[in-house]
VEXDREN-2710 file (C-alpha; in Angstrom, 1 decimal):
% VEXDREN-2710
k/r/px/py/pz
1/MET/21.2/17.9/-26.5
2/GLU/20.3/15.4/-23.7
3/GLU/17.7/17.8/-22.2
4/LEU/16.2/18.3/-25.7
5/GLN/15.9/14.5/-26.1
6/MET/14.2/14.2/-22.7
7/ASP/11.8/17.0/-23.6
8/SER/10.8/15.3/-26.8
9/MET/10.4/11.9/-25.1
10/ALA/8.3/13.4/-22.3
11/ALA/6.1/15.3/-24.8
12/ALA/5.7/12.1/-26.9
13/ILE/4.1/10.2/-24.0
14/GLY/2.4/13.2/-22.4
15/VAL/4.3/13.5/-19.1
16/SER/6.7/16.1/-17.6
17/VAL/10.5/15.7/-17.8
18/PRO/10.8/14.9/-14.0
19/VAL/8.1/12.2/-14.3
20/LEU/9.9/10.7/-17.3
21/ARG/13.2/10.7/-15.4
22/PHE/11.5/9.0/-12.5
23/LEU/9.8/6.4/-14.7
24/LEU/13.1/5.5/-16.5
25/CYS/14.9/5.0/-13.1
26/PHE/11.8/3.1/-11.8
27/VAL/11.8/0.7/-14.7
28/ALA/15.6/0.4/-14.4
29/THR/15.0/-1.2/-11.0
30/ILE/14.1/-4.5/-12.8
31/PRO/17.4/-5.2/-14.6
32/LEU/19.4/-3.8/-11.6
33/SER/17.5/-6.1/-9.3
34/PHE/18.2/-9.0/-11.7
35/LEU/21.9/-8.3/-11.4
36/SER/21.7/-8.5/-7.6
37/ARG/21.1/-12.2/-8.0
38/PHE/24.7/-12.6/-9.0
39/VAL/26.2/-10.5/-6.2
40/PRO/27.7/-12.6/-3.4
41/TYR/25.8/-12.9/-0.1
42/GLY/26.7/-10.7/2.9
43/PHE/28.5/-7.4/2.7
44/SER/28.7/-7.3/-1.1
45/LYS/24.9/-7.7/-1.5
46/ASN/24.2/-5.1/1.1
47/LEU/26.6/-2.7/-0.5
48/TYR/25.1/-3.3/-3.9
49/SER/21.6/-2.8/-2.6
50/ALA/22.6/0.5/-0.9
51/ALA/24.6/1.8/-3.8
52/VAL/21.9/1.2/-6.4
53/GLY/19.3/2.8/-4.2
54/VAL/21.4/5.9/-3.6
55/ILE/22.3/6.3/-7.4
56/LEU/18.7/5.8/-8.5
57/SER/17.5/8.3/-5.9
58/TYR/20.0/10.9/-7.2
59/LEU/19.1/10.3/-10.8
60/SER/15.4/10.5/-10.1
61/PHE/15.1/13.4/-7.7
62/GLY/18.6/15.0/-7.4
63/LEU/20.9/15.3/-4.4
64/SER/18.3/16.8/-2.1
65/SER/16.4/13.5/-2.1
66/ASN/19.2/11.5/-0.6
67/LEU/19.6/14.3/2.1
68/HIS/15.8/14.0/2.8
69/PHE/16.1/10.2/3.0
70/LEU/19.1/10.5/5.3
71/VAL/17.0/12.3/8.0
72/PRO/14.5/9.5/8.9
73/MET/17.1/6.8/8.4
74/SER/19.4/8.6/10.8
75/LEU/16.7/9.2/13.4
76/GLY/15.7/5.5/13.3
77/TYR/19.2/4.2/13.6
78/VAL/20.3/6.6/16.4
79/SER/17.1/5.7/18.3
80/MET/17.9/2.0/18.1
81/LEU/21.5/2.8/19.1
82/LEU/20.8/5.0/22.1
83/TYR/17.4/4.1/23.5
84/ARG/16.4/0.5/22.6
85/PRO/13.5/0.2/25.1
86/ARG/11.5/2.9/23.4
87/CYS/13.1/3.1/20.0
88/GLY/10.0/1.9/18.2
89/ILE/7.6/4.6/19.4
90/LEU/10.3/7.2/19.3
91/THR/11.1/6.5/15.6
92/PHE/7.4/6.4/14.9
93/PHE/6.8/10.0/16.1
94/LEU/10.1/11.4/14.8
95/GLY/9.7/9.7/11.4
96/PHE/6.1/10.8/11.0
97/GLY/7.0/14.3/12.3
98/TYR/9.6/14.7/9.6
99/LEU/7.3/13.3/6.9
100/ILE/4.5/15.7/7.9
101/GLY/7.0/18.6/7.7
102/CYS/7.9/17.6/4.2
103/HIS/4.2/17.2/3.3
104/VAL/3.5/20.7/4.5
105/TYR/6.5/22.2/2.9
106/TYR/6.2/20.6/-0.5
107/MET/2.4/20.0/-0.7
108/SER/3.2/17.3/-3.2
109/GLY/-0.4/16.4/-3.9
110/ASP/-0.8/19.5/-6.0
111/ALA/2.3/18.6/-8.0
112/TRP/1.0/15.0/-8.5
113/LYS/-2.4/16.3/-9.7
114/GLU/-0.6/18.5/-12.3
115/GLY/1.7/15.7/-13.5
116/GLY/4.7/16.6/-11.4
117/ILE/6.7/14.5/-9.0
118/ASP/9.1/14.8/-6.1
119/ALA/10.8/12.6/-3.5
120/THR/7.9/12.7/-1.0
121/GLY/6.4/9.5/-2.3
122/ALA/9.6/7.6/-1.8
123/LEU/10.1/9.2/1.6
124/MET/6.6/7.9/2.6
125/VAL/7.7/4.3/1.9
126/LEU/11.1/4.8/3.6
127/THR/9.4/6.1/6.7
128/LEU/7.4/2.9/7.1
129/LYS/10.5/0.7/6.7
130/VAL/12.5/2.7/9.2
131/ILE/9.7/2.6/11.8
132/SER/9.1/-1.2/11.4
133/CYS/12.8/-1.9/11.8
134/ALA/12.9/0.1/15.1
135/PHE/9.8/-1.6/16.4
136/ASN/11.2/-5.0/15.6
137/TYR/14.5/-4.2/17.3
138/ASN/12.5/-3.0/20.3
139/ASP/10.5/-6.3/20.3
140/GLY/13.8/-8.2/20.5
141/LEU/14.0/-7.2/24.2
142/LEU/10.6/-8.7/25.0
143/LYS/9.7/-12.2/26.0
144/GLU/8.2/-14.3/23.2
145/GLU/5.2/-15.4/25.4
146/GLY/3.5/-12.0/25.2
147/LEU/4.1/-11.4/21.5
148/ARG/1.9/-11.8/18.5
149/GLU/3.0/-14.2/15.8
150/ALA/4.1/-11.4/13.5
151/GLN/6.2/-9.9/16.3
152/LYS/7.9/-13.3/17.0
153/LYS/8.7/-13.7/13.3
154/ASN/10.1/-10.2/12.7
155/ARG/11.8/-9.4/16.0
156/LEU/15.5/-8.5/15.8
157/ILE/17.8/-9.7/18.5
158/LYS/20.8/-7.7/17.5
159/LEU/21.3/-4.3/15.9
160/PRO/21.8/-4.5/12.1
161/SER/25.1/-3.0/10.9
162/LEU/25.0/0.4/9.2
163/ILE/25.5/-1.1/5.7
164/GLU/22.8/-3.7/6.3
165/TYR/20.4/-0.9/7.5
166/ILE/21.1/1.3/4.4
167/GLY/20.8/-1.7/2.1
168/TYR/17.4/-2.6/3.6
169/CYS/16.1/1.0/3.4
170/LEU/17.1/1.7/-0.2
171/CYS/17.4/-1.9/-1.6
172/CYS/17.6/-1.5/-5.4
173/GLY/15.1/1.3/-5.5
174/THR/12.3/-0.5/-3.7
175/HIS/11.8/2.7/-1.6
176/PHE/10.3/4.4/-4.8
177/ALA/6.9/2.7/-4.5
178/GLY/7.3/-0.3/-2.2
179/PRO/6.5/-2.9/-1.4
180/VAL/7.3/-2.5/2.3
181/TYR/9.1/-5.6/3.7
182/GLU/10.6/-6.5/7.0
183/MET/14.3/-6.2/8.0
184/LYS/14.4/-9.8/9.1
185/ASP/13.4/-11.0/5.6
186/TYR/15.9/-8.6/4.0
187/LEU/18.7/-9.9/6.2
188/ASP/17.9/-13.5/5.4
189/TRP/17.8/-12.7/1.7
190/ALA/21.1/-10.7/1.8
191/GLU/22.9/-13.5/3.8
192/GLY/21.3/-16.5/2.0
193/LYS/19.6/-17.7/5.2
194/GLY/16.0/-18.9/6.0
195/LEU/13.9/-19.3/2.8
196/TRP/17.0/-18.4/0.7
197/SER/19.4/-20.9/2.2
198/THR/20.6/-23.8/0.1
199/GLU/19.3/-26.3/2.6
200/ALA/15.8/-24.7/2.8
201/LYS/15.4/-24.5/-1.0
202/GLY/16.0/-28.1/-1.9
203/ARG/15.1/-26.8/-5.4
204/SER/15.5/-23.5/-7.1
205/ALA/12.5/-21.1/-7.3
206/SER/12.6/-19.6/-10.8
207/PRO/11.4/-16.0/-10.8
208/TYR/11.3/-15.5/-14.5
209/GLY/7.7/-16.6/-15.3
210/ALA/6.3/-14.5/-12.4
211/THR/8.4/-11.5/-13.4
212/LEU/7.2/-11.7/-17.0
213/ARG/3.6/-11.9/-15.8
214/ALA/4.1/-8.7/-13.7
215/ILE/5.7/-6.8/-16.6
216/LEU/2.9/-7.8/-19.0
217/GLN/0.4/-6.8/-16.4
218/ALA/2.1/-3.4/-16.0
219/GLY/2.0/-2.8/-19.7
220/PHE/-1.7/-3.6/-19.9
221/CYS/-2.5/-1.4/-16.9
222/MET/-0.6/1.6/-18.4
223/ALA/-2.3/1.1/-21.8
224/LEU/-5.7/1.0/-20.2
225/TYR/-5.0/4.0/-18.1
226/LEU/-3.8/6.1/-21.1
227/TYR/-6.8/5.0/-23.1
228/LEU/-9.4/5.9/-20.3
229/VAL/-7.9/9.1/-18.8
230/PRO/-8.9/11.4/-21.7
231/TYR/-12.5/10.3/-21.3
232/PHE/-12.7/10.7/-17.6
233/PRO/-10.6/13.7/-16.5
234/LEU/-10.8/15.0/-13.0
235/SER/-11.4/18.5/-14.4
236/ARG/-14.9/17.4/-15.5
237/PHE/-16.1/17.8/-11.8
238/ASN/-15.6/21.5/-12.2
239/ASP/-17.2/21.6/-15.7
240/PRO/-20.7/23.2/-15.9
241/ILE/-21.8/20.2/-18.0
242/TYR/-21.3/17.9/-15.0
243/GLN/-23.8/20.0/-13.0
244/GLU/-26.3/19.5/-15.8
245/TRP/-26.2/15.7/-15.6
246/GLY/-28.7/13.7/-13.6
247/PHE/-28.0/11.8/-10.4
248/TRP/-27.2/8.5/-12.0
249/LYS/-25.0/9.9/-14.7
250/ARG/-23.0/11.8/-12.0
251/LEU/-22.7/8.7/-9.9
252/GLY/-21.6/6.7/-13.0
253/TYR/-18.9/9.3/-13.8
254/GLN/-17.6/9.1/-10.2
255/TYR/-17.3/5.3/-10.6
256/MET/-15.4/5.6/-13.9
257/SER/-13.1/8.3/-12.5
258/GLY/-12.1/6.1/-9.6
259/PHE/-11.9/3.1/-11.9
260/THR/-9.6/5.0/-14.3
261/ALA/-7.3/6.4/-11.6
262/ARG/-6.7/2.9/-10.1
263/TRP/-5.0/1.6/-13.2
264/LYS/-2.1/4.1/-12.7
265/TYR/-1.5/2.6/-9.3
266/TYR/-1.8/-0.9/-10.7
267/PHE/0.9/-0.1/-13.2
268/ILE/3.3/1.3/-10.6
269/TRP/2.8/-1.7/-8.2
270/SER/3.2/-4.2/-11.1
271/ILE/6.6/-2.7/-11.9
272/SER/7.6/-2.8/-8.2
273/GLU/6.3/-6.4/-8.0
274/ALA/8.5/-7.4/-11.0
275/THR/11.5/-5.8/-9.3
276/VAL/11.2/-7.6/-6.0
277/ILE/10.4/-11.0/-7.7
278/ILE/13.4/-10.9/-10.1
279/SER/15.8/-10.1/-7.2
280/GLY/14.5/-13.1/-5.3
281/LEU/13.5/-11.1/-2.2
282/GLY/9.8/-11.6/-3.1
283/PHE/10.0/-15.3/-2.6
284/SER/7.8/-16.4/0.3
285/GLY/7.8/-20.2/0.1
286/TRP/6.1/-23.0/-1.8
287/THR/2.4/-23.8/-2.4
288/GLU/0.8/-27.0/-1.2
289/SER/-0.1/-28.1/-4.7
290/THR/1.5/-31.0/-6.6
291/PRO/4.0/-30.2/-8.0
292/PRO/4.7/-27.3/-5.5
293/LYS/4.9/-23.8/-7.1
294/PRO/6.9/-20.8/-5.7
295/ARG/4.9/-18.1/-4.0
296/TRP/5.8/-14.4/-4.4
297/ASP/3.5/-12.9/-1.8
298/ARG/6.1/-10.6/-0.4
299/ALA/6.3/-8.8/-3.7
300/LYS/2.5/-8.4/-4.2
301/ASN/1.0/-5.0/-3.5
302/VAL/-2.4/-5.4/-5.2
303/ASP/-4.9/-8.0/-6.3
304/ILE/-6.6/-6.2/-9.2
305/ILE/-9.5/-8.7/-9.5
306/GLY/-9.9/-8.6/-5.7
307/VAL/-10.2/-4.8/-5.7
308/GLU/-12.6/-4.4/-8.7
309/PHE/-14.9/-7.3/-7.6
310/ALA/-14.6/-7.1/-3.8
311/LYS/-17.6/-8.7/-2.2
312/SER/-17.1/-6.7/1.0
313/ALA/-15.3/-3.5/2.0
314/VAL/-13.6/-5.5/4.8
315/VAL/-11.4/-7.3/2.2
316/LEU/-10.1/-4.1/0.5
317/PRO/-7.1/-3.6/2.9
318/LEU/-6.2/-7.2/2.0
319/VAL/-6.1/-6.6/-1.8
320/TRP/-5.2/-2.9/-2.2
321/ASN/-1.7/-1.6/-1.2
322/ILE/-1.3/-4.9/0.5
323/GLN/2.1/-4.4/2.2
324/VAL/1.2/-1.0/3.5
325/SER/-2.1/-2.4/4.9
326/THR/-0.1/-5.2/6.5
327/TRP/2.3/-2.6/8.0
328/LEU/-0.7/-0.6/9.4
329/ARG/-2.2/-3.7/10.9
330/HIS/1.1/-4.8/12.6
331/TYR/2.4/-1.4/13.7
332/VAL/-0.7/0.6/14.4
333/TYR/-4.0/-1.4/14.6
334/ASP/-2.7/-4.4/16.6
335/ARG/-0.6/-2.3/18.9
336/LEU/-3.6/-0.2/19.9
337/VAL/-5.5/-3.3/21.1
338/GLN/-5.1/-3.8/24.8
339/ASN/-4.3/-7.4/26.0
340/GLY/-7.5/-9.4/26.6
341/LYS/-9.7/-6.9/24.7
342/LYS/-11.1/-7.0/21.2
343/PRO/-10.5/-4.3/18.6
344/GLY/-13.3/-1.9/17.8
345/PHE/-14.2/1.1/15.8
346/PHE/-11.6/3.3/17.7
347/GLN/-8.7/1.1/16.4
348/LEU/-10.1/1.1/12.9
349/LEU/-10.6/4.9/12.9
350/ALA/-7.1/5.6/14.4
351/THR/-5.5/3.3/11.8
352/GLN/-7.3/5.0/8.9
353/THR/-6.3/8.4/10.4
354/ILE/-2.6/7.4/10.5
355/SER/-2.9/6.2/6.9
356/ALA/-4.4/9.6/5.9
357/ILE/-1.6/11.6/7.6
358/TRP/0.9/9.3/6.0
359/HIS/-0.5/10.1/2.5
360/GLY/-0.5/13.9/3.2
361/LEU/-2.4/16.7/5.0
362/TYR/-4.9/17.4/2.3
363/PRO/-8.6/17.4/3.4
364/GLY/-9.4/15.0/0.6
365/TYR/-7.1/12.3/2.1
366/ILE/-8.5/12.8/5.6
367/ILE/-12.1/12.6/4.3
368/PHE/-11.3/9.5/2.2
369/PHE/-9.9/7.5/5.1
370/VAL/-12.6/8.6/7.5
371/GLN/-15.1/7.5/4.8
372/SER/-13.1/4.2/4.6
373/ALA/-13.6/3.5/8.3
374/LEU/-17.3/4.1/7.9
375/MET/-17.4/2.0/4.7
376/ILE/-15.7/-1.0/6.5
377/ALA/-17.9/-0.7/9.6
378/GLY/-21.1/-0.6/7.4
379/SER/-19.8/-3.6/5.4
380/ARG/-19.2/-5.6/8.6
381/VAL/-22.9/-5.0/9.6
382/ILE/-24.1/-6.5/6.3
383/TYR/-21.6/-9.4/6.6
384/ARG/-23.0/-10.2/10.1
385/TRP/-26.5/-10.3/8.6
386/GLN/-25.3/-12.6/5.9
387/GLN/-24.1/-15.1/8.4
388/ALA/-27.4/-15.2/10.3
389/VAL/-29.9/-15.8/7.5
390/PRO/-30.8/-18.8/5.3
391/SER/-28.7/-19.4/2.2
392/ALA/-31.4/-18.1/-0.2
393/ILE/-31.5/-14.7/1.5
394/LYS/-27.7/-14.8/2.1
395/ASN/-27.0/-14.6/-1.6
396/VAL/-29.1/-11.4/-1.8
397/LEU/-27.1/-9.9/1.0
398/VAL/-23.8/-11.0/-0.6
399/PHE/-24.9/-9.0/-3.7
400/ILE/-26.0/-6.0/-1.6
401/ASN/-22.6/-6.0/0.1
402/PHE/-20.9/-6.1/-3.2
403/ALA/-23.0/-3.2/-4.6
404/TYR/-22.5/-1.3/-1.3
405/THR/-18.7/-1.6/-1.6
406/LEU/-18.7/-0.6/-5.2
407/LEU/-20.8/2.5/-4.5
408/VAL/-19.1/3.8/-1.4
409/LEU/-15.5/3.0/-2.6
410/ASN/-15.8/5.0/-5.8
411/TYR/-17.7/7.8/-4.1
412/SER/-15.1/8.1/-1.4
413/CYS/-12.0/7.9/-3.6
414/ILE/-13.0/11.2/-5.3
415/GLY/-11.6/13.0/-2.3
416/PHE/-8.3/11.0/-2.6
417/MET/-8.0/12.3/-6.2
418/VAL/-9.2/15.9/-6.1
419/LEU/-7.7/16.5/-2.6
420/SER/-9.2/20.0/-1.8
421/LEU/-12.1/20.3/0.6
422/HIS/-14.2/22.4/-1.7
423/GLU/-13.9/20.0/-4.7
424/THR/-14.4/16.9/-2.4
425/LEU/-17.6/18.3/-0.8
426/ALA/-18.9/19.6/-4.2
427/SER/-18.5/16.1/-5.7
428/PHE/-20.2/14.5/-2.7
429/ARG/-23.0/17.1/-2.7
430/SER/-23.6/16.4/-6.4
431/VAL/-24.8/12.9/-5.5
432/HIS/-26.6/14.0/-2.3
433/PHE/-23.8/12.5/0.0
434/VAL/-25.2/9.0/-0.8
435/GLY/-21.8/7.4/-0.1
436/THR/-21.7/8.9/3.4
437/VAL/-25.4/8.5/4.3
438/VAL/-25.6/4.8/3.4
439/PRO/-22.6/3.6/5.6
440/ILE/-23.9/5.6/8.6
441/ALA/-27.4/4.2/8.0
442/MET/-26.0/0.7/8.0
443/ILE/-24.1/1.2/11.2
444/LEU/-27.2/2.6/12.9
445/LEU/-29.3/-0.3/11.6
446/GLY/-26.7/-2.7/12.8
447/SER/-27.2/-1.4/16.4
448/ILE/-30.9/-1.9/16.0
449/ILE/-31.2/-5.1/14.0
450/LYS/-29.0/-7.5/15.9
451/PRO/-28.4/-10.8/14.0
452/GLY/-28.9/-14.0/15.8
453/LYS/-26.6/-17.0/15.7
454/PRO/-25.4/-18.0/12.2
455/VAL/-27.8/-20.4/10.5
456/ARG/-26.3/-23.9/10.1
457/SER/-27.3/-26.6/7.7
458/LYS/-28.9/-29.8/8.9
459/GLY/-25.6/-31.6/8.3
460/GLN/-23.7/-29.1/10.4
461/LYS/-26.2/-29.5/13.2
462/GLU/-25.9/-33.3/13.2
463/GLN/-22.1/-32.9/13.5
END
């Protein structure tokens, strides 16, 4: 009878039963995180966080999911326990190695395209949390003078207990879709220290308004996605009618396909944002306004307006999958930069490659993130030109950078959605590879047309 009800519910909203089961558990993270507010600090809060995470994982994906999650969690903890001086890099390769193995075995992208789901997505988030914890424990051995600000803030002096570690990894189901947060912040939250201490608060930060906003945003995002997706299916790229369209109509369809797909991610991240806010873990301090308002930056994974109206491709990592982008910056990009040297295209390309591998081993992912590196590098060239011209011309270049970002982003993301090499190249070819040619042209022009010093106003010169 229960299976029959699940079948009818799934059919009513147009998803598979496994996806419905996941969505029910995913939405349940909100009330369960709300209940965590009433759990005493310390061991009880860690136990509650761990238990809820384990139960939700079992209900969503079955027993095998918890066994899969146990592998990277064990690898990370054993590395910290036995070989602290290199536990960060060791966990990085072991964690990614296991994740790649799961990607190869399950090839989850095909299931996701067909409306299925498995535990690989949650394993991706969990892998990042395990790696960052190990790196921060590794950093606890180092002297503060040689560390970046993020390393100083997040370093761990002592090894977290096993229950603290499990609670951090699975906290109330936040491993389902993020956001990724730091062990130091989790420990402060679970123990009522730092931002969450009675002395630090001075006043209570109410999460209810921000939680309601996130829930309403999630509802809007899902409604818009369900409305748009029948008009812009990915299957259209293989339809003979698509080949009959002209260049501009094909380009417009690529834009609308990317635009439509993003609302699914906006929905997922809005739910996870509500979960982390209502628990209190998302609290990140107070604004400087009068009166001060609570900030919930730790919970935020996307800035929808920032993505859809990005003036430069450079800002996209700051507004899309924000916490994963922060993780990539702290644990890949920054750590590849040698002391005394500036980061360059190598660090950018290496970071985007790691991001591609993290998503899966489909050609579409690899192509998308290589495209992203080119897109960002080309956008930086336009930005440098913007800073070196008078304000009248600058406004034109600002618009060009906006249009460039819009074009290349929505062209590139087709690979992220269709995944296969053949379909990705076919969609690129249908618009004459415009989103690849333009960034490369910008990069080459940037090496030829070198901007001078930024133009300053008369007032600035007098200063």
